[in-house]
C-alpha positions, 0 to 999 in steps of 0.5 A, a space after each residue: 500500500 502507498 503512503 497516501 493510501 496508508 494515510 487515508 486509512 489512518 485518517 478514516 479510522 481517526 475521524 469516523 472509527 472505520 476499520 480498514 485493513 491496512 494491507 487490503 488488496 489494491 482493488 479493495 482499497 480502490 473500491 472503498 475510497 469513494 464511499 469512504 471519502 463520502 463518509 469522511 465528509 459526512 463525519 466532518 459535517 456532523 462534527 461541525 454541526 455539533 455546536 448547533 445542538 448546544 443551544 437546544 440542549 441548553 434550552 431543554 436543560 433550562 426547562 428541567 431546571 425550572 421544573 426542579 429536575 436538576 439531575 436531568 438539567 445537569 445531563 442536558 447542560 453536560 451534553 451542551 458542553 460536549 457539543 460546544 466546549 467553547 460556549 460559556 453558557 453551558 458552564 454557567 448553566 452547570 454552575 447555576 444548577 449546582 449552586 441551586 442544589 448546594 443551597 437546598 442540600 448544603 452538600 460541600 461537593 455541590 458548592 465546589 462544583 458550582 464554583 468550579 463551573 463558574 470559573 470555567 465559564 469565566 475562562 471562556 468569557 471574561 465578560 459573562 454578566 450572569 456568571 460574575 453575578 452568580 459567582 459573587 453571590 456564591 462567594 458571599 454566601 460562603 462567607 468570602 465577601 472580600 473575594 466577591 469584591 475582588 472579583 467584581 472590582 477586577 471585572 469593572 477594571 477590565 470593562 471600564 465602559 460597562 455598567 454591569 460590573 458597577 451594578 453588581 458592585 453596588 448590590 454587594 455594597 448595599 448588602 454590606 450596609 454601604 448604601 452611599 457607596 452603592 449609590 455612587 457605583 450606580 450613578 457611574 453605571 447610569 452615566 455609562 449607560 443612561 438607558 440601563 433599566 436595571 441600573 436605574 431601578 437599582 439607583 432608585 431603590 438605594 435613593 429611596 433607602 437614603 430618604 430621597 423619595 423624589 429622586 427615587 421616583 424619577 429613577 423608577 419612572 425612567 426605568 419603566 420608560 425603558 422597560 415597561 415589563 417590571 410589574 413590581 417596580 410599577 406597583 412601587 411607583 404607584 405606592 410611592 406617588 400615593 405616599 408623596 401626595 398624601 395630605 398633611 395631617 395635624 396631630 392632637 398637639 397642633 404640630 403640623 406633620 407631613 407623611 413621608 414615604 419611609 416614615 422618617 421626618 426630614 
């Protein structure tokens, strides 16, 4: 057999798992070349099309996750990763599923798997918003808040024009009791992306916490103008407007008081 025929033999075996006798008679090899070359093309087409299966597999996994069928979801997300190992979404979905399982069952292995898959997600997409958010939440839940801050600060440094890391940093500062710092981060986020509905809503929430009801209402209304599909925020706007327009009351002592949204006198 010639070197070319031997190479063809090895190529076919490697790509498609077809066993061709290495010392076949020339007539047999010649008879096999055309159909085998067709199978090589088919194998390459199938392998190239694997990545197109990943979105459907991820979608199936998400449905299972929503139904709390976590083992089935993990299987589908694993298939998505096998189909497209470079797609960060499959790794994020695996991480989020293990994260949910860890919250429910408190198994150390689930926490470890969640953190590992979040890491693999970020290795493939350093700007994956959901992955940064999920990992920061996990680190905080595990008592590693400083690690969460470092993660998000590094993201903000890498993405100076993005509002997303500043929104997440604001959430973390707010949870730590630093509402003023949270407001500063959200002001930065809105300056970068004036029509970011999430940043506007978060800024309104922090301003309301700080007692600035009028600015909070303005931020809420801008957020709803960008994205009207926020029913809870719409309800909050109605409540806040009602509280702000409540008539002044005069208590028994004769001192005039105004009802404020958060119950504080300013």
